[in-house]
KOLTOR-12065 format. One record per residue: x, y, z of N, C-alpha, C in turn; residue number from 0. Coordinates in nm, 4 decimals, always signed. Layout:
<recs>
       n_X       n_Y       n_Z      ca_X      ca_Y      ca_Z       c_X       c_Y       c_Z    n
         X         Y         Z         X         Y         Z         X         Y         Z  NUM
...
</recs>
This chain:
<recs>
       n_X       n_Y       n_Z      ca_X      ca_Y      ca_Z       c_X       c_Y       c_Z    n
   -6.8314  +25.3894  -11.8953   -6.9327  +25.2949  -11.9387   -7.0050  +25.3492  -12.0606    0
   -7.0645  +25.2598  -12.1346   -7.1387  +25.2979  -12.2534   -7.2735  +25.3551  -12.2125    1
   -7.3054  +25.4749  -12.2611   -7.4333  +25.5376  -12.2279   -7.5417  +25.5022  -12.3286    2
   -7.5114  +25.4154  -12.4238   -7.6081  +25.3730  -12.5228   -7.6052  +25.4576  -12.6487    3
   -7.5421  +25.5744  -12.6456   -7.5406  +25.6607  -12.7630   -7.4297  +25.6244  -12.8601    4
   -7.3309  +25.5536  -12.8147   -7.2183  +25.5156  -12.8985   -7.1868  +25.3690  -12.8720    5
   -7.1496  +25.2983  -12.9773   -7.1041  +25.1609  -12.9571   -6.9588  +25.1510  -12.9991    6
   -6.8905  +25.0554  -12.9444   -6.7483  +25.0372  -12.9699   -6.7264  +24.8954  -13.0212    7
   -6.8086  +24.8560  -13.1162   -6.8104  +24.7170  -13.1580   -6.7012  +24.6812  -13.2577    8
   -6.6312  +24.7785  -13.3171   -6.5265  +24.7489  -13.4143   -6.4041  +24.8351  -13.3907    9
   -6.2872  +24.7740  -13.4075   -6.1590  +24.8438  -13.4043   -6.0801  +24.7997  -13.5270   10
   -5.9958  +24.8868  -13.5765   -5.9123  +24.8554  -13.6929   -5.7669  +24.8866  -13.6608   11
   -5.6775  +24.8026  -13.7102   -5.5339  +24.8302  -13.7046   -5.4818  +24.8210  -13.8476   12
   -5.3523  +24.8339  -13.8645   -5.2928  +24.8262  -13.9984   -5.3233  +24.6917  -14.0658   13
   -5.3231  +24.5838  -13.9879   -5.3432  +24.4510  -14.0472   -5.4669  +24.3783  -13.9995   14
   -5.5338  +24.4307  -13.8977   -5.6380  +24.3539  -13.8309   -5.7706  +24.4283  -13.8204   15
   -5.8763  +24.3495  -13.8175   -6.0108  +24.3979  -13.7862   -6.0553  +24.3283  -13.6583   16
   -6.1037  +24.4058  -13.5643   -6.1565  +24.3523  -13.4393   -6.3034  +24.3894  -13.4331   17
   -6.3899  +24.2915  -13.4087   -6.5323  +24.3199  -13.4016   -6.5961  +24.2389  -13.2905   18
   -6.7100  +24.2881  -13.2460   -6.7869  +24.2192  -13.1428   -6.8240  +24.0795  -13.1926   19
   -6.8122  +23.9784  -13.1070   -6.8499  +23.8423  -13.1478   -6.9999  +23.8313  -13.1759   20
   -7.0317  +23.7421  -13.2692   -7.1705  +23.7067  -13.2988   -7.1826  +23.5558  -13.2842   21
   -7.3049  +23.5075  -13.2818   -7.3290  +23.3654  -13.2599   -7.2540  +23.2776  -13.3591   22
   -7.2364  +23.3246  -13.4818   -7.1644  +23.2472  -13.5835   -7.0169  +23.2258  -13.5476   23
   -6.9649  +23.2979  -13.4484   -6.8250  +23.2848  -13.4070   -6.8033  +23.1736  -13.3048   24
   -6.9089  +23.1070  -13.2640   -6.8938  +23.0027  -13.1620   -6.7987  +22.8932  -13.2090   25
   -6.8029  +22.8574  -13.3363   -6.7093  +22.7566  -13.3884   -6.5652  +22.7996  -13.3652   26
   -6.5337  +22.9245  -13.3973   -6.3970  +22.9741  -13.3792   -6.3594  +22.9779  -13.2313   27
   -6.4530  +23.0163  -13.1473   -6.4273  +23.0165  -13.0028   -6.3895  +22.8758  -12.9574   28
   -6.4638  +22.7774  -13.0063   -6.4354  +22.6392  -12.9683   -6.2999  +22.5933  -13.0216   29
   -6.2712  +22.6219  -13.1478   -6.1451  +22.5771  -13.2082   -6.0259  +22.6312  -13.1307   30
   -6.0253  +22.7594  -13.1028   -5.9104  +22.8193  -13.0340   -5.9013  +22.7718  -12.8894   31
   -6.0133  +22.7674  -12.8184   -6.0106  +22.7318  -12.6768   -6.0044  +22.5815  -12.6502   32
   -6.0202  +22.5001  -12.7523   -6.0064  +22.3555  -12.7317   -5.8673  +22.3061  -12.7711   33
   -5.7832  +22.3927  -12.8230   -5.6455  +22.3577  -12.8588   -5.5610  +22.3609  -12.7315   34
   -5.5037  +22.2478  -12.6919   -5.4246  +22.2453  -12.5677   -5.3103  +22.3474  -12.5658   35
   -5.2538  +22.3786  -12.6821   -5.1442  +22.4757  -12.6874   -5.1901  +22.6153  -12.6454   36
   -5.3088  +22.6559  -12.6884   -5.3530  +22.7930  -12.6621   -5.3898  +22.8158  -12.5162   37
   -5.4208  +22.7093  -12.4454   -5.4595  +22.7221  -12.3044   -5.3568  +22.6593  -12.2103   38
   -5.2368  +22.6371  -12.2595   -5.1346  +22.5697  -12.1786   -5.1063  +22.6434  -12.0478   39
   -5.1068  +22.7749  -12.0505   -5.0767  +22.8528  -11.9296   -5.2008  +22.8843  -11.8463   40
   -5.3175  +22.8608  -11.9041   -5.4452  +22.8850  -11.8344   -5.5375  +22.7659  -11.8583   41
   -5.5077  +22.6516  -11.7993   -5.5845  +22.5302  -11.8287   -5.7325  +22.5395  -11.7948   42
   -5.7717  +22.6262  -11.7027   -5.9148  +22.6366  -11.6715   -5.9933  +22.7008  -11.7863   43
   -5.9242  +22.7631  -11.8810   -5.9904  +22.8224  -11.9972   -6.0137  +22.7217  -12.1100   44
   -5.9524  +22.6041  -12.1006   -5.9643  +22.5040  -12.2069   -6.1074  +22.4514  -12.2152   45
   -6.1549  +22.4363  -12.3378   -6.2894  +22.3840  -12.3615   -6.2797  +22.2425  -12.4183   46
   -6.3646  +22.1537  -12.3685   -6.3658  +22.0156  -12.4160   -6.4897  +21.9853  -12.4995   47
   -6.5951  +22.0639  -12.4807   -6.7215  +22.0368  -12.5515   -6.7725  +22.1646  -12.6183   48
   -6.8393  +22.1480  -12.7307   -6.8929  +22.2618  -12.8052   -6.9885  +22.3436  -12.7192   49
   -7.0626  +22.2775  -12.6321   -7.1570  +22.3475  -12.5449   -7.0851  +22.4480  -12.4547   50
   -6.9618  +22.4185  -12.4190   -6.8836  +22.5122  -12.3379   -6.8521  +22.6396  -12.4168   51
   -6.8272  +22.6258  -12.5462   -6.8031  +22.7423  -12.6320   -6.9308  +22.8252  -12.6449   52
   -7.0445  +22.7583  -12.6524   -7.1721  +22.8304  -12.6570   -7.1924  +22.9111  -12.5289   53
   -7.1617  +22.8497  -12.4151   -7.1759  +22.9188  -12.2863   -7.0771  +23.0355  -12.2759   54
   -6.9553  +23.0162  -12.3244   -6.8555  +23.1232  -12.3221   -6.9023  +23.2404  -12.4089   55
   -6.9533  +23.2096  -12.5268   -7.0067  +23.3151  -12.6131   -7.1182  +23.3918  -12.5412   56
   -7.2072  +23.3211  -12.4757   -7.3171  +23.3879  -12.4049   -7.2635  +23.4806  -12.2953   57
   -7.1574  +23.4395  -12.2234   -7.0969  +23.5277  -12.1211   -7.0363  +23.6517  -12.1864   58
   -6.9663  +23.6307  -12.2990   -6.9070  +23.7441  -12.3693   -7.0162  +23.8388  -12.4180   59
   -7.1226  +23.7838  -12.4763   -7.2322  +23.8643  -12.5280   -7.3016  +23.9397  -12.4145   60
   -7.3194  +23.8745  -12.3017   -7.3810  +23.9396  -12.1860   -7.2966  +24.0581  -12.1400   61
   -7.1646  +24.0418  -12.1395   -7.0784  +24.1527  -12.1000   -7.0959  +24.2697  -12.1965   62
   -7.1012  +24.2422  -12.3267   -7.1236  +24.3490  -12.4243   -7.2567  +24.4194  -12.3967   63
   -7.3591  +24.3427  -12.3673   -7.4912  +24.4020  -12.3422   -7.4911  +24.4889  -12.2164   64
   -7.4228  +24.4424  -12.1123   -7.4227  +24.5156  -11.9855   -7.3292  +24.6358  -11.9857   65
   -7.2114  +24.6225  -12.0499   -7.1088  +24.7263  -12.0385   -7.0818  +24.8040  -12.1669   66
   -7.1224  +24.7493  -12.2810   -7.0952  +24.8163  -12.4077   -6.9561  +24.7919  -12.4609   67
   -6.8851  +24.6967  -12.4023   -6.7518  +24.6561  -12.4488   -6.7256  +24.5150  -12.4014   68
   -6.6166  +24.4574  -12.4496   -6.5833  +24.3207  -12.4097   -6.4673  +24.2665  -12.4912   69
   -6.4809  +24.1419  -12.5319   -6.3787  +24.0773  -12.6143   -6.4187  +24.0900  -12.7601   70
   -6.3190  +24.1185  -12.8435   -6.3402  +24.1277  -12.9869   -6.2868  +24.0010  -13.0554   71
   -6.3481  +23.9654  -13.1670   -6.2970  +23.8631  -13.2577   -6.1929  +23.9326  -13.3444   72
   -6.0775  +23.8693  -13.3653   -5.9705  +23.9305  -13.4438   -5.9551  +23.8545  -13.5754   73
   -5.9538  +23.9315  -13.6846   -5.9298  +23.8750  -13.8186   -5.8277  +23.9618  -13.8902   74
   -5.7560  +23.9005  -13.9822   -5.6682  +23.9774  -14.0708   -5.7557  +24.0466  -14.1744   75
   -5.7163  +24.1668  -14.2163   -5.7896  +24.2362  -14.3234   -5.7951  +24.1457  -14.4460   76
   -5.9113  +24.1385  -14.5063   -5.9277  +24.0615  -14.6285   -5.9383  +23.9116  -14.6077   77
   -5.9504  +23.8692  -14.4848   -5.9593  +23.7256  -14.4537   -6.0782  +23.7042  -14.3608   78
   -6.1617  +23.6082  -14.3939   -6.2792  +23.5827  -14.3105   -6.2498  +23.4963  -14.1890   79
   -6.1342  +23.4316  -14.1863   -6.1021  +23.3407  -14.0766   -6.0619  +23.4190  -13.9516   80
   -6.1231  +23.3828  -13.8378   -6.0864  +23.4432  -13.7102   -5.9540  +23.3831  -13.6646   81
   -5.8617  +23.4703  -13.6239   -5.7314  +23.4204  -13.5789   -5.7157  +23.4285  -13.4284   82
   -5.8097  +23.4962  -13.3608   -5.7983  +23.5047  -13.2162   -5.9003  +23.5990  -13.1568   83
   -5.8736  +23.6331  -13.0310   -5.9633  +23.7155  -12.9523   -5.8792  +23.8109  -12.8685   84
   -5.9317  +23.9308  -12.8485   -5.8617  +24.0282  -12.7652   -5.9654  +24.1258  -12.7130   85
   -5.9524  +24.1638  -12.5884   -6.0457  +24.2602  -12.5329   -6.0249  +24.2808  -12.3853   86
   -6.1240  +24.3419  -12.3236   -6.1165  +24.3721  -12.1811   -6.2452  +24.3310  -12.1119   87
   -6.2304  +24.3000  -11.9835   -6.3483  +24.2766  -11.9004   -6.3217  +24.3375  -11.7634   88
   -6.4273  +24.3864  -11.6998   -6.4103  +24.4416  -11.5660   -6.3913  +24.3288  -11.4644   89
   -6.3087  +24.3556  -11.3669   -6.2860  +24.2611  -11.2577   -6.2304  +24.3392  -11.1400   90
   -6.1981  +24.2676  -11.0332   -6.1335  +24.3305  -10.9180   -5.9936  +24.2757  -10.9005   91
   -5.9031  +24.3630  -10.8622   -5.7666  +24.3253  -10.8276   -5.7354  +24.3955  -10.6960   92
   -5.7050  +24.3167  -10.5942   -5.6742  +24.3718  -10.4616   -5.7844  +24.4678  -10.4150   93
   -5.9103  +24.4297  -10.4415   -6.0243  +24.5063  -10.3958   -6.0583  +24.6295  -10.4786   94
   -5.9920  +24.6476  -10.5895   -6.0175  +24.7648  -10.6735   -6.0677  +24.7217  -10.8110   95
   -6.1636  +24.7977  -10.8653   -6.2142  +24.7693  -10.9997   -6.1071  +24.8024  -11.1037   96
   -6.0842  +24.7080  -11.1946   -5.9868  +24.7243  -11.3026   -6.0455  +24.6636  -11.4297   97
   -5.9778  +24.6878  -11.5399   -6.0058  +24.6184  -11.6648   -5.8946  +24.5174  -11.6861   98
   -5.9323  +24.3944  -11.7147   -5.8335  +24.2914  -11.7441   -5.8223  +24.2766  -11.8951   99
   -5.7008  +24.2926  -11.9472   -5.6722  +24.2752  -12.0891   -5.6531  +24.1269  -12.1174  100
   -5.7280  +24.0770  -12.2148   -5.7249  +23.9349  -12.2521   -5.6866  +23.9245  -12.3988  101
   -5.6029  +23.8249  -12.4305   -5.5739  +23.7930  -12.5694   -5.5418  +23.6449  -12.5786  102
   -5.5995  +23.5831  -12.6791   -5.5729  +23.4414  -12.7066   -5.5851  +23.4232  -12.8574  103
   -5.4819  +23.3666  -12.9171   -5.4773  +23.3512  -13.0616   -5.4515  +23.2066  -13.0997  104
   -5.5032  +23.1690  -13.2159   -5.4780  +23.0359  -13.2700   -5.3273  +23.0180  -13.2844  105
   -5.2798  +22.8976  -13.2585   -5.1360  +22.8708  -13.2677   -5.0816  +22.9060  -13.4062  106
   -5.1617  +22.8911  -13.5095   -5.1173  +22.9234  -13.6459   -5.0902  +23.0731  -13.6638  107
   -5.1399  +23.1566  -13.5743   -5.1188  +23.3014  -13.5821   -5.0050  +23.3495  -13.4934  108
   -4.9440  +23.2614  -13.4174   -4.8369  +23.2999  -13.3256   -4.7125  +23.3451  -13.4019  109
   -4.6353  +23.4318  -13.3379   -4.5059  +23.4729  -13.3912   -4.5124  +23.5730  -13.5049  110
   -4.6298  +23.6295  -13.5317   -4.6447  +23.7241  -13.6429   -4.6801  +23.8645  -13.5954  111
   -4.6842  +23.8853  -13.4646   -4.7119  +24.0165  -13.4099   -4.8599  +24.0524  -13.4020  112
   -4.9487  +23.9588  -13.4352   -5.0920  +23.9893  -13.4343   -5.1434  +24.0180  -13.2933  113
   -5.1019  +23.9387  -13.1965   -5.1506  +23.9587  -13.0593   -5.1068  +24.0944  -13.0055  114
   -4.9823  +24.1323  -13.0281   -4.9350  +24.2625  -12.9829   -5.0060  +24.3776  -13.0517  115
   -5.0337  +24.3611  -13.1808   -5.1046  +24.4641  -13.2563   -5.2475  +24.4804  -13.2040  116
   -5.3152  +24.3690  -13.1838   -5.4524  +24.3740  -13.1321   -5.4542  +24.4285  -12.9892  117
   -5.3641  +24.3808  -12.9057   -5.3593  +24.4271  -12.7667   -5.3270  +24.5756  -12.7597  118
   -5.2420  +24.6240  -12.8484   -5.2123  +24.7669  -12.8532   -5.3359  +24.8488  -12.8890  119
   -5.4143  +24.7986  -12.9846   -5.5371  +24.8680  -13.0240   -5.6369  +24.8712  -12.9077  120
   -5.6508  +24.7607  -12.8379   -5.7449  +24.7536  -12.7261   -5.6964  +24.8416  -12.6107  121
   -5.5669  +24.8418  -12.5856   -5.5108  +24.9269  -12.4804   -5.5373  +25.0741  -12.5098  122
   -5.5150  +25.1137  -12.6346   -5.5424  +25.2519  -12.6738   -5.6896  +25.2864  -12.6606  123
   -5.7752  +25.1933  -12.7032   -5.9196  +25.2141  -12.6916   -5.9591  +25.2322  -12.5444  124
   -5.9095  +25.1445  -12.4578   -5.9432  +25.1519  -12.3151   -5.8949  +25.2825  -12.2535  125
   -5.7777  +25.3276  -12.2935   -5.7239  +25.4532  -12.2419   -5.8132  +25.5712  -12.2788  126
   -5.8674  +25.5692  -12.4002   -5.9542  +25.6790  -12.4454   -6.0964  +25.6674  -12.3911  127
   -6.1517  +25.5454  -12.3898   -6.2932  +25.5276  -12.3600   -6.3238  +25.5006  -12.2127  128
   -6.2290  +25.4410  -12.1406   -6.2515  +25.4055  -12.0000   -6.1318  +25.4498  -11.9152  129
   -6.0975  +25.5785  -11.9208   -5.9747  +25.6245  -11.8550   -5.9750  +25.6115  -11.7033  130
   -6.0917  +25.5977  -11.6425   -6.0979  +25.5891  -11.4965   -6.0744  +25.4480  -11.4432  131
   -6.0694  +25.3495  -11.5319   -6.0456  +25.2117  -11.4884   -5.9027  +25.1711  -11.5234  132
   -5.8211  +25.1373  -11.4252   -5.6861  +25.0912  -11.4545   -5.6905  +24.9649  -11.5408  133
   -5.5993  +24.9564  -11.6359   -5.5903  +24.8411  -11.7250   -5.4747  +24.7529  -11.6819  134
   -5.5041  +24.6246  -11.6645   -5.4014  +24.5277  -11.6237   -5.4031  +24.4085  -11.7182  135
   -5.2976  +24.3306  -11.7122   -5.2925  +24.1984  -11.7754   -5.2351  +24.1030  -11.6716  136
   -5.3026  +23.9894  -11.6535   -5.2571  +23.8867  -11.5596   -5.1868  +23.7795  -11.6423  137
   -5.0590  +23.7538  -11.6109   -4.9784  +23.6647  -11.6947   -4.8990  +23.5692  -11.6066  138
   -4.8993  +23.4434  -11.6440   -4.8182  +23.3439  -11.5725   -4.6692  +23.3714  -11.5934  139
   -4.5878  +23.3528  -11.4906   -4.4442  +23.3789  -11.5017   -4.3767  +23.3030  -11.6163  140
   -4.4235  +23.1839  -11.6482   -4.3612  +23.1043  -11.7549   -4.4091  +23.1425  -11.8947  141
   -4.5076  +23.2294  -11.9055   -4.5643  +23.2629  -12.0360   -4.4913  +23.3841  -12.0953  142
   -4.3721  +23.3578  -12.1462   -4.2855  +23.4630  -12.2001   -4.3508  +23.5341  -12.3181  143
   -4.4161  +23.4583  -12.4062   -4.4803  +23.5198  -12.5235   -4.5870  +23.6201  -12.4812  144
   -4.6681  +23.5862  -12.3824   -4.7721  +23.6766  -12.3353   -4.7120  +23.8003  -12.2689  145
   -4.6013  +23.7830  -12.1994   -4.5333  +23.8969  -12.1391   -4.4861  +23.9934  -12.2476  146
   -4.4350  +23.9388  -12.3579   -4.3897  +24.0240  -12.4691   -4.5064  +24.0995  -12.5307  147
   -4.6213  +24.0329  -12.5426   -4.7401  +24.0988  -12.5973   -4.7794  +24.2162  -12.5076  148
   -4.7817  +24.1944  -12.3770   -4.8192  +24.3014  -12.2836   -4.7234  +24.4198  -12.2968  149
   -4.5942  +24.3932  -12.3045   -4.4968  +24.5013  -12.3192   -4.5171  +24.5745  -12.4511  150
   -4.5407  +24.4998  -12.5586   -4.5627  +24.5614  -12.6896   -4.6882  +24.6498  -12.6877  151
   -4.7870  +24.6106  -12.6074   -4.9116  +24.6869  -12.5983   -4.8977  +24.8088  -12.5066  152
   -4.7796  +24.8282  -12.4481   -4.7569  +24.9459  -12.3656   -4.7744  +24.9251  -12.2169  153
   -4.7890  +24.8005  -12.1728   -4.8009  +24.7730  -12.0303   -4.6628  +24.7506  -11.9707  154
   -4.6532  +24.7679  -11.8404   -4.5280  +24.7482  -11.7670   -4.5529  +24.6539  -11.6507  155
   -4.4493  +24.5838  -11.6122   -4.4582  +24.4914  -11.4995   -4.4804  +24.5698  -11.3713  156
   -4.5725  +24.5222  -11.2878   -4.6022  +24.5841  -11.1579   -4.5908  +24.4761  -11.0508  157
   -4.4685  +24.4456  -11.0122   -4.4422  +24.3353  -10.9184   -4.5219  +24.3469  -10.7887  158
   -4.5444  +24.4698  -10.7430   -4.6151  +24.4902  -10.6170   -4.7605  +24.4454  -10.6245  159
   -4.8127  +24.4207  -10.7448   -4.9522  +24.3780  -10.7614   -4.9665  +24.2294  -10.7897  160
   -4.8538  +24.1566  -10.8055   -4.8604  +24.0132  -10.8351   -4.9498  +23.9427  -10.7337  161
   -5.0215  +23.8406  -10.7808   -5.1196  +23.7753  -10.6944   -5.1520  +23.6353  -10.7445  162
   -5.2165  +23.5595  -10.6612   -5.2644  +23.4267  -10.6998   -5.3798  +23.4432  -10.7989  163
   -5.3751  +23.3679  -10.9093   -5.4800  +23.3724  -11.0104   -5.5615  +23.2450  -11.0111  164
   -5.6439  +23.2288  -11.1141   -5.7318  +23.1121  -11.1232   -5.6540  +22.9814  -11.1361  165
   -5.5472  +22.9830  -11.2147   -5.4713  +22.8609  -11.2431   -5.3303  +22.8641  -11.1861  166
   -5.3001  +22.9577  -11.1012   -5.1657  +22.9701  -11.0485   -5.1323  +23.1160  -11.0237  167
   -5.0077  +23.1404  -10.9932   -4.9625  +23.2745  -10.9598   -4.9578  +23.3616  -11.0846  168
   -5.0074  +23.4857  -11.0758   -5.0087  +23.5800  -11.1868   -4.9101  +23.6929  -11.1634  169
   -4.8304  +23.7207  -11.2661   -4.7571  +23.8459  -11.2696   -4.8542  +23.9483  -11.3251  170
   -4.8509  +24.0686  -11.2713   -4.9418  +24.1739  -11.3148   -4.8644  +24.2780  -11.3953  171
   -4.9211  +24.3099  -11.5097   -4.8714  +24.4168  -11.5962   -4.9794  +24.5248  -11.5992  172
   -4.9387  +24.6512  -11.6023   -5.0350  +24.7602  -11.6005   -5.0047  +24.8592  -11.7126  173
   -5.1112  +24.9240  -11.7607   -5.0945  +25.0315  -11.8574   -5.0356  +25.1518  -11.7859  174
   -4.9675  +25.2348  -11.8572   -4.9057  +25.3537  -11.7986   -5.0123  +25.4571  -11.7665  175
   -5.0662  +25.4438  -11.6496   -5.1633  +25.5404  -11.5997   -5.1138  +25.5851  -11.4632  176
   -5.1414  +25.7075  -11.4309   -5.0932  +25.7632  -11.3048   -5.1427  +25.6849  -11.1833  177
   -5.2549  +25.6169  -11.1989   -5.3161  +25.5457  -11.0868   -5.2240  +25.4407  -11.0248  178
   -5.1505  +25.3695  -11.1073   -5.0683  +25.2585  -11.0585   -4.9219  +25.2983  -11.0628  179
   -4.8533  +25.2781  -10.9544   -4.7088  +25.2944  -10.9531   -4.6493  +25.1614  -10.9981  180
   -4.5621  +25.1649  -11.0975   -4.5024  +25.0417  -11.1491   -4.3528  +25.0410  -11.1244  181
   -4.3003  +24.9233  -11.1325   -4.1560  +24.9105  -11.1195   -4.1049  +24.8174  -11.2287  182
   -3.9964  +24.8563  -11.2888   -3.9296  +24.7726  -11.3882   -4.0102  +24.7488  -11.5138  183
   -3.9451  +24.6892  -11.6091   -4.0095  +24.6450  -11.7337   -3.9703  +24.5050  -11.7619  184
</recs>
């Protein structure tokens, strides 16, 4: 956890800048989360009204305030337009505290490796900064693109942890940490 002496509000990759969301990002949150394509595998995440994006931003901001980490806004270097979101939030899986890796990108950013690059940066950050919390990704079986992102970020399939999720059955992917025994890729 963040002790207040250090903040983790920005991450950099070869092509991307990840930073803590600010109120001015609510428009981007709404645009990405109101696109039916981006929430096709997680329909409960779809937003229909701008007020829902405001509420989502407030939840994200609250997590940053309480934990010192959360979801980052992702932009390409040299571009002011947000192309997506990637980060972690604490949750429970099978009664154990874990970090859930989240990534959602505008459809216009798909197929360019941005999600895998951002997820890899967040996975590395979590491994260094929160090593005691296992990192997982919950992915629908039909979401092949998301499965590829998880693998690119260094996670492996953990069939023994699969479980019912918010919108259906989730396949669980885990970071390579001694805590979780995994099977297959």
